[in-house]
TIVO-863925 format. One record per residue (C-alpha): chain; x, y, z; residue in three letters. Coordinates in pm, 1 decimal. Layout:
N
<zake><mido>A</mido><x>X</x><y>Y</y><z>Z</z><marmar>ALA</marmar></zake>
...
END
This chain:
108
<zake><mido>A</mido><x>-713.7</x><y>528.2</y><z>47.0</z><marmar>MET</marmar></zake>
<zake><mido>A</mido><x>-675.3</x><y>295.3</y><z>344.8</z><marmar>LYS</marmar></zake>
<zake><mido>A</mido><x>-956.7</x><y>331.6</y><z>594.7</z><marmar>ILE</marmar></zake>
<zake><mido>A</mido><x>-892.5</x><y>207.8</y><z>947.4</z><marmar>ASP</marmar></zake>
<zake><mido>A</mido><x>-1226.1</x><y>122.3</y><z>1103.3</z><marmar>LEU</marmar></zake>
<zake><mido>A</mido><x>-1271.4</x><y>-114.5</y><z>1396.0</z><marmar>PRO</marmar></zake>
<zake><mido>A</mido><x>-1408.2</x><y>-456.1</y><z>1304.4</z><marmar>GLU</marmar></zake>
<zake><mido>A</mido><x>-1782.9</x><y>-428.2</y><z>1346.4</z><marmar>LYS</marmar></zake>
<zake><mido>A</mido><x>-2086.1</x><y>-556.6</y><z>1163.3</z><marmar>ARG</marmar></zake>
<zake><mido>A</mido><x>-2233.2</x><y>-209.2</y><z>1105.2</z><marmar>TYR</marmar></zake>
<zake><mido>A</mido><x>-2091.3</x><y>143.2</y><z>1101.1</z><marmar>TYR</marmar></zake>
<zake><mido>A</mido><x>-2283.3</x><y>466.6</y><z>1147.1</z><marmar>SER</marmar></zake>
<zake><mido>A</mido><x>-2283.8</x><y>742.0</y><z>888.5</z><marmar>ILE</marmar></zake>
<zake><mido>A</mido><x>-2082.8</x><y>958.3</y><z>1129.4</z><marmar>GLY</marmar></zake>
<zake><mido>A</mido><x>-1806.7</x><y>697.8</y><z>1156.0</z><marmar>GLU</marmar></zake>
<zake><mido>A</mido><x>-1785.5</x><y>664.7</y><z>778.9</z><marmar>VAL</marmar></zake>
<zake><mido>A</mido><x>-1785.4</x><y>1042.1</y><z>730.9</z><marmar>ALA</marmar></zake>
<zake><mido>A</mido><x>-1508.5</x><y>1097.9</y><z>983.7</z><marmar>SER</marmar></zake>
<zake><mido>A</mido><x>-1286.2</x><y>826.9</y><z>836.3</z><marmar>LYS</marmar></zake>
<zake><mido>A</mido><x>-1322.6</x><y>960.7</y><z>483.0</z><marmar>PHE</marmar></zake>
<zake><mido>A</mido><x>-1311.8</x><y>1321.6</y><z>607.6</z><marmar>GLN</marmar></zake>
<zake><mido>A</mido><x>-1632.9</x><y>1416.9</y><z>429.4</z><marmar>VAL</marmar></zake>
<zake><mido>A</mido><x>-1965.2</x><y>1552.4</y><z>548.2</z><marmar>LYS</marmar></zake>
<zake><mido>A</mido><x>-2257.7</x><y>1322.5</y><z>611.4</z><marmar>THR</marmar></zake>
<zake><mido>A</mido><x>-2462.0</x><y>1514.8</y><z>355.8</z><marmar>SER</marmar></zake>
<zake><mido>A</mido><x>-2215.0</x><y>1407.4</y><z>85.7</z><marmar>LEU</marmar></zake>
<zake><mido>A</mido><x>-2264.7</x><y>1043.6</y><z>182.1</z><marmar>ILE</marmar></zake>
<zake><mido>A</mido><x>-2641.0</x><y>1082.3</y><z>166.7</z><marmar>ARG</marmar></zake>
<zake><mido>A</mido><x>-2612.7</x><y>1255.1</y><z>-173.3</z><marmar>PHE</marmar></zake>
<zake><mido>A</mido><x>-2389.9</x><y>983.2</y><z>-316.8</z><marmar>TRP</marmar></zake>
<zake><mido>A</mido><x>-2632.0</x><y>723.0</y><z>-181.6</z><marmar>GLU</marmar></zake>
<zake><mido>A</mido><x>-2902.5</x><y>876.1</y><z>-401.3</z><marmar>GLN</marmar></zake>
<zake><mido>A</mido><x>-2675.2</x><y>898.2</y><z>-704.5</z><marmar>GLU</marmar></zake>
<zake><mido>A</mido><x>-2507.8</x><y>555.8</y><z>-696.5</z><marmar>PHE</marmar></zake>
<zake><mido>A</mido><x>-2708.1</x><y>235.1</y><z>-683.2</z><marmar>LYS</marmar></zake>
<zake><mido>A</mido><x>-2413.5</x><y>30.9</y><z>-550.6</z><marmar>ILE</marmar></zake>
<zake><mido>A</mido><x>-2417.8</x><y>236.9</y><z>-231.6</z><marmar>LEU</marmar></zake>
<zake><mido>A</mido><x>-2715.0</x><y>100.5</y><z>-41.9</z><marmar>ASN</marmar></zake>
<zake><mido>A</mido><x>-2676.9</x><y>98.1</y><z>339.3</z><marmar>PRO</marmar></zake>
<zake><mido>A</mido><x>-2938.1</x><y>-63.4</y><z>556.7</z><marmar>LYS</marmar></zake>
<zake><mido>A</mido><x>-3167.4</x><y>159.5</y><z>759.2</z><marmar>LYS</marmar></zake>
<zake><mido>A</mido><x>-3306.6</x><y>79.5</y><z>1101.6</z><marmar>ASN</marmar></zake>
<zake><mido>A</mido><x>-3660.5</x><y>161.4</y><z>1218.1</z><marmar>SER</marmar></zake>
<zake><mido>A</mido><x>-3556.4</x><y>519.6</y><z>1295.4</z><marmar>ARG</marmar></zake>
<zake><mido>A</mido><x>-3409.3</x><y>567.0</y><z>950.0</z><marmar>GLY</marmar></zake>
<zake><mido>A</mido><x>-3046.8</x><y>569.9</y><z>1067.4</z><marmar>ASN</marmar></zake>
<zake><mido>A</mido><x>-2809.9</x><y>435.5</y><z>804.7</z><marmar>ARG</marmar></zake>
<zake><mido>A</mido><x>-2598.2</x><y>135.2</y><z>897.0</z><marmar>LYS</marmar></zake>
<zake><mido>A</mido><x>-2306.4</x><y>66.6</y><z>665.4</z><marmar>PHE</marmar></zake>
<zake><mido>A</mido><x>-2157.2</x><y>-279.6</y><z>621.3</z><marmar>THR</marmar></zake>
<zake><mido>A</mido><x>-1799.8</x><y>-347.2</y><z>516.3</z><marmar>SER</marmar></zake>
<zake><mido>A</mido><x>-1922.8</x><y>-396.6</y><z>159.9</z><marmar>LYS</marmar></zake>
<zake><mido>A</mido><x>-2096.6</x><y>-57.2</y><z>167.9</z><marmar>ASP</marmar></zake>
<zake><mido>A</mido><x>-1773.7</x><y>104.9</y><z>285.1</z><marmar>ILE</marmar></zake>
<zake><mido>A</mido><x>-1582.1</x><y>-73.4</y><z>9.8</z><marmar>GLU</marmar></zake>
<zake><mido>A</mido><x>-1829.5</x><y>60.2</y><z>-247.9</z><marmar>ASN</marmar></zake>
<zake><mido>A</mido><x>-1809.3</x><y>407.8</y><z>-95.5</z><marmar>PHE</marmar></zake>
<zake><mido>A</mido><x>-1430.9</x><y>387.8</y><z>-120.8</z><marmar>ASN</marmar></zake>
<zake><mido>A</mido><x>-1460.4</x><y>306.6</y><z>-493.0</z><marmar>LYS</marmar></zake>
<zake><mido>A</mido><x>-1687.9</x><y>604.6</y><z>-547.5</z><marmar>ILE</marmar></zake>
<zake><mido>A</mido><x>-1461.0</x><y>828.7</y><z>-338.9</z><marmar>TYR</marmar></zake>
<zake><mido>A</mido><x>-1157.0</x><y>715.0</y><z>-538.5</z><marmar>PHE</marmar></zake>
<zake><mido>A</mido><x>-1321.3</x><y>788.1</y><z>-872.9</z><marmar>LEU</marmar></zake>
<zake><mido>A</mido><x>-1468.0</x><y>1125.6</y><z>-775.9</z><marmar>LEU</marmar></zake>
<zake><mido>A</mido><x>-1212.8</x><y>1273.6</y><z>-537.9</z><marmar>LYS</marmar></zake>
<zake><mido>A</mido><x>-883.3</x><y>1115.6</y><z>-638.2</z><marmar>GLU</marmar></zake>
<zake><mido>A</mido><x>-930.0</x><y>1051.7</y><z>-1009.8</z><marmar>LYS</marmar></zake>
<zake><mido>A</mido><x>-1141.3</x><y>1363.3</y><z>-1073.2</z><marmar>GLY</marmar></zake>
<zake><mido>A</mido><x>-1434.9</x><y>1196.3</y><z>-1246.9</z><marmar>TYR</marmar></zake>
<zake><mido>A</mido><x>-1770.2</x><y>1370.4</y><z>-1269.5</z><marmar>THR</marmar></zake>
<zake><mido>A</mido><x>-2067.1</x><y>1195.3</y><z>-1112.0</z><marmar>ILE</marmar></zake>
<zake><mido>A</mido><x>-2195.4</x><y>1081.9</y><z>-1450.9</z><marmar>GLN</marmar></zake>
<zake><mido>A</mido><x>-1846.7</x><y>973.3</y><z>-1550.8</z><marmar>GLY</marmar></zake>
<zake><mido>A</mido><x>-1810.1</x><y>769.2</y><z>-1232.6</z><marmar>ALA</marmar></zake>
<zake><mido>A</mido><x>-2151.6</x><y>608.6</y><z>-1288.6</z><marmar>LYS</marmar></zake>
<zake><mido>A</mido><x>-2052.0</x><y>513.1</y><z>-1642.8</z><marmar>ASP</marmar></zake>
<zake><mido>A</mido><x>-1715.4</x><y>382.3</y><z>-1526.6</z><marmar>TYR</marmar></zake>
<zake><mido>A</mido><x>-1874.6</x><y>166.1</y><z>-1256.9</z><marmar>ILE</marmar></zake>
<zake><mido>A</mido><x>-2134.8</x><y>37.6</y><z>-1501.6</z><marmar>LYS</marmar></zake>
<zake><mido>A</mido><x>-1890.7</x><y>-46.1</y><z>-1781.1</z><marmar>ASN</marmar></zake>
<zake><mido>A</mido><x>-1577.4</x><y>-147.3</y><z>-1591.0</z><marmar>ASN</marmar></zake>
<zake><mido>A</mido><x>-1682.4</x><y>-378.1</y><z>-1310.2</z><marmar>LYS</marmar></zake>
<zake><mido>A</mido><x>-1371.5</x><y>-593.5</y><z>-1351.6</z><marmar>LYS</marmar></zake>
<zake><mido>A</mido><x>-1130.8</x><y>-301.8</y><z>-1352.1</z><marmar>SER</marmar></zake>
<zake><mido>A</mido><x>-1264.9</x><y>-183.9</y><z>-1016.6</z><marmar>LEU</marmar></zake>
<zake><mido>A</mido><x>-1058.0</x><y>-469.0</y><z>-874.6</z><marmar>GLY</marmar></zake>
<zake><mido>A</mido><x>-758.7</x><y>-257.7</y><z>-968.7</z><marmar>ARG</marmar></zake>
<zake><mido>A</mido><x>-873.2</x><y>-6.0</y><z>-709.4</z><marmar>LEU</marmar></zake>
<zake><mido>A</mido><x>-824.9</x><y>-267.6</y><z>-439.8</z><marmar>GLU</marmar></zake>
<zake><mido>A</mido><x>-476.6</x><y>-342.0</y><z>-568.4</z><marmar>ILE</marmar></zake>
<zake><mido>A</mido><x>-390.0</x><y>28.1</y><z>-583.5</z><marmar>ILE</marmar></zake>
<zake><mido>A</mido><x>-521.7</x><y>76.4</y><z>-230.5</z><marmar>THR</marmar></zake>
<zake><mido>A</mido><x>-313.5</x><y>-212.2</y><z>-97.3</z><marmar>LYS</marmar></zake>
<zake><mido>A</mido><x>-1.7</x><y>-91.1</y><z>-278.2</z><marmar>LEU</marmar></zake>
<zake><mido>A</mido><x>-47.2</x><y>261.3</y><z>-139.9</z><marmar>ASN</marmar></zake>
<zake><mido>A</mido><x>-82.8</x><y>115.4</y><z>209.0</z><marmar>PHE</marmar></zake>
<zake><mido>A</mido><x>238.0</x><y>-87.1</y><z>164.2</z><marmar>ILE</marmar></zake>
<zake><mido>A</mido><x>415.4</x><y>220.9</y><z>30.3</z><marmar>LYS</marmar></zake>
<zake><mido>A</mido><x>308.7</x><y>422.4</y><z>334.6</z><marmar>THR</marmar></zake>
<zake><mido>A</mido><x>432.3</x><y>151.6</y><z>570.7</z><marmar>LYS</marmar></zake>
<zake><mido>A</mido><x>764.8</x><y>123.7</y><z>388.3</z><marmar>LEU</marmar></zake>
<zake><mido>A</mido><x>814.6</x><y>499.6</y><z>408.8</z><marmar>ILE</marmar></zake>
<zake><mido>A</mido><x>741.3</x><y>484.7</y><z>782.0</z><marmar>GLU</marmar></zake>
<zake><mido>A</mido><x>998.1</x><y>204.7</y><z>825.1</z><marmar>PHE</marmar></zake>
<zake><mido>A</mido><x>1255.3</x><y>398.2</y><z>624.7</z><marmar>ARG</marmar></zake>
<zake><mido>A</mido><x>1203.0</x><y>708.8</y><z>835.0</z><marmar>ASP</marmar></zake>
<zake><mido>A</mido><x>1247.1</x><y>510.0</y><z>1154.8</z><marmar>GLN</marmar></zake>
<zake><mido>A</mido><x>1588.5</x><y>389.5</y><z>1037.9</z><marmar>LEU</marmar></zake>
END
């Protein structure tokens, strides 16, 4: 899943939720369940996501929503297959290229 967010240092939970088309409560729940998802919080308690946090959220989203893993299954996969998570980045880039090629084809 290719997420188009403007280049910023921090993103709010609302921005992340709207780009992934999920509710903010799901993000907060996954934050409790997955240790790799750890956004910074300001003095008010508002979550501020970095690019790395969004990348980790994308990995979790891919495993749970697109691959159909259970939460425990996704935790185990992340724990045991840290190197194979790089494949997710490759798959994401290839899907983005595929989408662009389809757009070019349709324009012709």
